[in-house]
C-alpha positions in Angstrom: 87.7 8.3 45.5 85.1 6.2 47.4 85.6 2.5 47.5 83.6 0.6 45.0 80.8 -1.7 46.3 81.0 -5.3 45.6 77.9 -6.5 43.5 75.5 -8.7 45.4 74.9 -12.0 43.7 71.3 -12.7 42.4 69.2 -14.9 44.6 65.7 -16.1 43.6 62.8 -15.5 46.0 62.5 -18.0 48.8 59.0 -19.1 47.7 60.2 -20.2 44.3 61.7 -23.6 44.3 64.6 -24.4 42.0 64.1 -27.5 39.8 66.0 -30.4 41.2 68.4 -32.0 38.8 67.1 -35.4 39.9 63.4 -34.4 39.4 61.4 -36.4 36.9 60.7 -34.9 33.4 57.6 -32.8 33.0 54.6 -34.4 31.5 54.4 -34.2 27.7 50.5 -34.3 27.7 49.0 -31.4 25.8 47.7 -28.6 27.9 44.1 -27.5 27.1 44.1 -23.8 26.6 41.7 -21.7 28.7 39.0 -19.7 26.9 39.5 -16.0 27.6 36.7 -13.6 27.7 36.7 -11.1 24.9 37.7 -7.6 25.9 35.1 -4.8 25.9 34.6 -3.5 22.3 36.1 -6.6 20.8 34.2 -8.3 18.0 32.4 -11.4 19.2 33.4 -14.8 18.0 31.5 -15.8 14.8 30.8 -19.2 16.3 29.0 -17.7 19.3 25.7 -19.5 19.7 24.0 -16.3 20.9 24.5 -14.5 17.6 21.3 -14.6 15.6 20.8 -16.4 12.4 20.7 -14.2 9.3 17.1 -15.1 8.3 15.9 -14.5 11.8 17.6 -11.1 12.2 16.2 -9.9 8.9 12.8 -11.2 9.8 12.9 -9.4 13.1 13.5 -6.2 11.2 10.2 -6.7 9.4 11.7 -7.2 5.9 9.7 -10.4 5.4 8.8 -13.7 6.9 11.6 -16.3 7.6 10.4 -18.4 4.7 10.6 -15.4 2.3 14.0 -14.4 3.5 15.3 -18.0 3.1 14.2 -17.9 -0.5 16.0 -14.6 -1.0 19.2 -16.0 0.5 18.9 -19.1 -1.8 18.4 -16.8 -4.8 21.6 -14.9 -4.0 19.9 -11.6 -3.1 21.5 -11.4 0.3 25.2 -10.8 1.0 27.3 -10.5 4.2 30.5 -8.4 4.1 30.5 -8.6 0.4 30.1 -12.4 0.2 27.0 -14.4 -0.8 25.1 -15.4 2.3 23.8 -18.9 3.2 20.8 -20.0 5.2 21.6 -20.5 8.9 24.6 -18.1 8.8 25.1 -16.3 12.1 25.8 -12.6 12.0 26.7 -9.7 14.4 25.9 -6.0 14.5 29.3 -5.4 13.0 28.6 -7.2 9.8 27.5 -5.4 6.6 24.3 -7.1 5.3 22.8 -6.1 2.0 19.5 -7.2 0.5 19.3 -6.7 -3.3 22.3 -4.4 -3.1 20.8 -2.2 -0.3 22.6 -2.0 3.0 20.4 -3.1 6.0 20.8 -1.3 9.3 21.2 -4.1 11.9 20.0 -3.2 15.4 18.9 -4.9 18.6 15.4 -3.9 19.3 13.7 -4.4 22.7 10.3 -3.1 21.5 7.3 -5.4 21.3 6.3 -6.4 17.8 3.2 -4.8 16.3 0.2 -7.0 15.7 -2.8 -5.8 13.6 -6.1 -7.4 12.9 -8.0 -6.5 9.8 -11.5 -7.4 8.7 -10.8 -8.2 5.1 -13.8 -7.8 2.7 -14.2 -9.8 -0.5 -12.5 -8.3 -3.6 -9.1 -7.6 -2.1 -5.9 -9.6 -2.5 -3.3 -10.3 0.3 -0.3 -9.3 -1.7 1.9 -6.3 -2.3 2.0 -6.8 -6.1 -0.7 -8.0 -8.4 -0.3 -8.2 -12.2 -4.0 -7.6 -12.7 -4.0 -4.5 -10.6 -6.6 -5.6 -8.1 -7.1 -3.8 -4.8 -4.7 -5.0 -2.0 -5.4 -5.2 1.7 -2.1 -3.3 2.2 -3.5 -0.2 0.7 -5.8 0.2 3.7 -3.3 -0.5 6.5 -1.6 2.2 8.7 2.0 3.0 7.9 4.8 1.9 10.1 8.1 3.7 10.6 10.4 0.7 9.8 9.8 -2.6 8.1 6.5 -3.6 6.7 3.3 -5.4 7.5 3.6 -9.2 7.1 0.4 -11.2 6.6 0.0 -14.2 8.7 -1.5 -16.7 6.2 -3.7 -15.5 3.4 -7.3 -15.2 2.4 -8.6 -15.7 -1.1 -9.7 -12.8 -3.3 -13.3 -14.0 -2.8 -13.0 -14.7 1.0 -13.4 -12.4 3.9 -12.9 -12.2 7.6 -10.0 -12.1 10.0 -6.6 -11.3 8.7 -3.7 -11.1 11.2 -0.6 -9.0 10.3 2.6 -8.2 12.2 5.9 -6.3 11.5 7.9 -9.1 13.1 8.9 -11.9 10.8 9.8 -14.3 13.6 6.3 -13.8 15.2 4.7 -14.3 11.8 6.7 -17.6 11.4 5.5 -18.8 14.8 1.9 -18.1 14.0 2.1 -20.0 10.7 4.4 -22.8 11.6 2.7 -26.2 11.8 4.5 -27.2 15.0 2.4 -24.6 17.0 -0.8 -26.3 15.7 -2.9 -23.1 15.7 -6.5 -23.6 14.7 -8.3 -21.7 12.0 -12.1 -21.4 12.3 -14.4 -20.4 9.4 -18.0 -19.7 8.8 -18.9 -21.4 5.5 -22.0 -21.0 3.3 -22.7 -23.8 0.9 -25.3 -24.4 -1.8 -27.6 -27.3 -1.0 -27.4 -29.9 1.8 -24.4 -31.7 3.1 -25.1 -35.4 3.4 -24.1 -37.4 6.5 -21.7 -39.4 4.4 -20.0 -36.3 3.1 -19.8 -34.8 6.6 -18.2 -38.1 7.8 -15.6 -37.9 5.0 -14.7 -34.3 5.8 -14.1 -35.1 9.5 -12.4 -38.4 9.1 -10.1 -37.4 6.2 -10.2 -37.0 2.4 -7.4 -37.0 -0.1 -6.5 -33.8 -1.9 -3.9 -33.3 -4.6 -1.4 -31.9 -2.0 -2.1 -34.5 0.7 -4.8 -35.7 3.2 -7.0 -33.1 4.9 -9.8 -33.1 7.5 -11.9 -30.8 9.6 -11.3 -31.0 13.4 -14.9 -29.9 13.9 -17.9 -29.4 11.7 -21.2 -27.9 12.8 -24.3 -26.7 11.0 -25.3 -23.3 12.2 -28.4 -22.4 10.2 -29.5 -21.3 6.7 -32.6 -20.9 4.5 -33.6 -22.2 1.1 -30.7 -23.4 -0.9 -28.1 -22.0 1.4 -26.7 -23.7 4.5 -24.2 -22.3 7.0 -21.5 -24.4 8.7 -18.7 -23.7 11.1 -15.5 -25.6 10.4 -12.2 -25.8 12.2 -8.8 -26.7 10.7 -5.3 -27.0 12.3 -3.5 -25.8 9.1 -3.9 -23.3 6.3 -3.2 -24.6 2.9 -4.2 -22.7 -0.3 -8.0 -22.7 -0.7 -8.2 -25.8 1.5 -11.7 -25.3 2.8 -13.1 -24.7 -0.7 -11.2 -27.7 -2.1 -12.4 -30.0 0.7 -16.0 -29.2 0.1 -15.5 -29.6 -3.6 -14.0 -33.0 -3.1 -17.4 -34.2 -1.7 -19.4 -32.5 -4.5 -20.4 -29.3 -2.5 -19.9 -25.7 -3.7 -18.9 -23.0 -1.2 -20.7 -19.7 -2.0 -19.2 -17.7 0.9 -16.2 -18.2 3.2 -15.4 -16.1 6.3 -12.5 -16.6 8.7 -13.7 -15.8 12.3 -10.7 -17.1 14.4 -7.0 -17.6 14.1 -5.6 -19.5 17.1 -6.5 -17.4 20.2 -7.4 -14.3 18.1 -11.1 -13.8 17.3 -12.7 -11.4 14.8 -14.4 -8.8 17.1 -18.0 -8.3 16.1 -17.7 -4.5 16.3 -14.9 -4.5 13.7 -16.6 -3.7 10.4 -15.4 -4.8 7.0 -12.4 -2.8 5.8 -11.5 -1.7 9.3 -8.4 -2.7 11.3 -7.2 -2.4 14.9 -3.8 -2.7 16.5 -3.4 -4.9 19.5 -2.4 -3.3 22.8 0.9 -4.1 24.4 -0.9 -6.3 27.0 -2.5 -8.3 24.3 0.7 -8.7 22.4 2.5 -9.9 25.5 -0.3 -12.4 26.2 0.0 -13.7 22.6 3.7 -14.1 22.9 3.3 -16.0 26.1 0.8 -18.4 24.4 3.3 -19.0 21.6 6.2 -19.6 23.9 5.8 -23.4 24.3 6.6 -24.9 20.9 5.6 -28.4 22.1 2.5 -29.6 23.8 -1.2 -29.3 23.3 -2.8 -27.4 20.4 -2.8 -23.7 21.2 -6.5 -23.1 20.6 -8.8 -20.7 22.3 -11.0 -23.4 23.6 -8.3 -25.3 25.4 -6.4 -22.2 26.5 -8.2 -21.9 29.8 -8.8 -18.8 31.8 -5.0 -18.2 32.3 -4.2 -18.6 28.6 -6.8 -16.3 27.0 -5.3 -13.3 25.3 -6.8 -9.9 26.2 -9.3 -8.6 28.7 -12.5 -10.0 30.0 -15.0 -9.5 27.2 -14.2 -5.8 26.8 -14.0 -4.0 23.4 -10.3 -4.8 23.0 -10.2 -8.1 24.8 -13.2 -9.6 23.0 -11.1 -10.1 19.9 -8.6 -12.3 21.6 -10.4 -14.1 24.4 -13.0 -16.7 24.0 -16.3 -14.8 23.7 -18.4 -14.8 26.8 -21.2 -17.4 26.8 -19.6 -19.4 24.0 -19.8 -23.1 24.6 -16.6 -25.1 24.4 -16.1 -27.2 21.2 -17.5 -30.7 21.2 -15.2 -33.6 20.5 -17.3 -34.9 17.7 -19.2 -33.4 14.8 -22.9 -33.1 14.2 -24.3 -32.9 17.7 -28.0 -32.1 17.7 -29.2 -29.1 19.5 -29.7 -30.2 23.0 -26.9 -32.9 22.8 -23.7 -31.8 24.4 -24.8 -28.4 25.4 -25.6 -25.2 23.4 -24.7 -25.2 19.8 -22.2 -22.5 18.8 -22.9 -19.8 16.3 -20.0 -18.1 14.7 -20.0 -14.5 13.5 -21.1 -14.4 9.9 -21.2 -11.9 7.0 -23.9 -9.2 6.9 -25.6 -11.0 4.0 -26.1 -14.2 6.0 -29.6 -15.1 7.0 -30.6 -13.5 10.3 -33.0 -16.2 11.4 -31.2 -19.2 12.8 -32.5 -22.6 12.1 -31.2 -25.5 14.1 -30.0 -28.5 12.2 -32.7 -31.1 11.9 -30.3 -33.8 10.9 -26.9 -34.9 12.2 -24.1 -33.3 10.4 -22.0 -36.4 10.9 
């Protein structure tokens, strides 16, 4: 029988030092745990700041504007994983989101939003539902595969002109939000003359039932007989604001046409009832203009050659760039023809007088 080997005693590695019996006690200060990266396929932390907010995610899907979706959430129509949702809640692609009991397919989209310009005629409402059954602008728009068209602002039933629509709620919110300070320009026909005092009130500020209001610019562009045409510019879009402002100084508006919304112009070749979708290049230019949330007003006149959306006066670019030969806006109202350069003439409805008469009086 072979001799039995004597077991070798355990010895720690030479690089590992044994604690000395006389060594001081270890510090009792708490150790800050390190943040480990989540493994692949692991559900992200709900507190991750990169996770989108619920109302933004649903708006990006084209279900509605952010404001509409926030109202749905407050009304209890939206749930996340079976629990009532709240405004500002962050979600991930793994969450089950339902709107009015219907499951919403969350997805990350890298596609550009769709933007549509529509020449709205009088006699159409900007709404999906109307108790009176009147014609809707949405009946004349092309269908989209997912989501729906969201109107950027509204035009009254008796108003016409440029209507901007998109399938992206976040873009619609940017176009409508006051912090972007996008201008709205209108061609207005009134009955009778506008006195200098009334024009001064409209440009310095008047008080309406929902707060003060004023025109940034006011120009007379022509007219015959009892009708006078004016071009007015606002930096906001309250309900029937232009009509109410003229009514506050005792003037009746007989026709109202929107000709510009921010950098987007109503192209003269787009007839009433027709629409056109912006190209990818135009959409990218529009998104670039809306990127800075703070700073100067994002108007076509102060955009400069590098800020215009679209091409150089072409059929597609003309709707988004400042029209060729159009004089920049004057800083004050009522400039006579020959004072401060050429007077601007906005596009007007087909029923407008064709012969232009320059203003004989100051509109100020």
